[in-house]
N, C-alpha and C positions, 0 to 999 in steps of 0.2 A: 077216363080214359075211355070206349068202348067195352063193351063183352062181346063175346066170344060164344055164341048161340049151341050148348053141350048137343047133341043130335037126336030124335028120340031114338026107343028102339024099339021102332016098329017088326022089325026082321026074326019074326019064326028060327029060336036056337043060337041067338044071339047071347053066348057062353057071359058066365057074370067075369070073367077074369078078362076076353073083347069087351066090357063097359067097361071095368075095371081099367086097361090098358091106354081107351078114348076118354078115357080122363085123364088120365095120369098127361098123354099129348098136350092138352089143349089146357091142361097147369101149364105147362111147357113152353107152351108155344102163347098165354098171358104172362110168365112170370118174365123171362124173353124181349118183351114188349115193354114188360114195366121199368124193365134195368135199361133201354134205351132214353126211357122221358124221365130216368134217375137222371142219368148221364147228362141229357141235355137240357136237367134243373130242374123238371120242373116237381120234384118232392112234394109237396106235399098233396098232391096227384098222385103216389106209390107206398105212401108212407101205408096204410091202411092197406093195400090190396096188397100187400108186401110183409103185414106180420102175420096174411092170411097163410097165407104161403106157407109160411115159416111154419106157422100152426099147425099144415097142413103135413110138410115133410120135413122135420128135424131135424134133416140130417143133411141140407144141400147146402157145403158151403157156402156158392155167391151170392146167395143164397142174402144171409145171413150179412157179409163183407157190404153188397150193395144196401141191405135195413142200416149197420154204422153209418155208410157212409151219409146215409139219405139225414136220417135223427142227427148226424154230427152239425154237415147244414143244419138242420134247424135248427140248433144249438138245443138240442133234447139229449144233456150230454149220459143221464143216469143209465139212457134209452140206447144210448150209444154204444157205455160200456157191461152195457147184460151181451147186446149182438157180438161184443165183442169176447166177453169171456165165452162165445157157443163157436165165435172163428177157431180160437185158441183149444174148444174141448173140441173141436172137429180135426183141429188140424197142432195140434202143439209148436209144432217148428215150422208154424206159417212165418214166412218173411214180407215183410212190405218192397224188398227192394227184387226178392223173387217174384211179387205180384204181377208190379211195375211193367217187367220185361215179360212176364204172358200174355198181358188183361189185352183186349185189344180196343184201345184206345188209338185213335193213327193223329188226334189235334191232339198236342203239344201241353199246352196253358188245359187242356179240362181232363188229362192224367194226371196235372201236377194239382188243381182242388183236389183229381177224386182221392190222390195222394193224400195230403194234407188234411182233407176231410178224414181219409184211414184212421189220421199220426195221431189229429184231434180228437177219434175217439178213443186210443191208446194202442194203437195195434203199433210195432218195432219193425 
């Protein structure tokens, strides 16, 4: 996966909060690209960057969902269950049925594979 270069902060007057906002924005773009790659089946390619992302942003539910699905697809059962525990920590009332209605995956086969991976990871 191609890395997005972070802009250099050479401008005078750029505050630390503005720099942090830019970094977070770029991280979110990269996370969306990883999500698309995972949905496309490129699991091994996105696993490590997703782990770094959730390490940096530990309260982002969609990232944990994606990582649980990726770990499940790769046969990493223990890791998938750990990610499932994080999903339930962030949303104790999480429901696969509601997730299935809300996730923007249009291809029914891809959607079912994603839901099956989450179910295998231990979500209900």
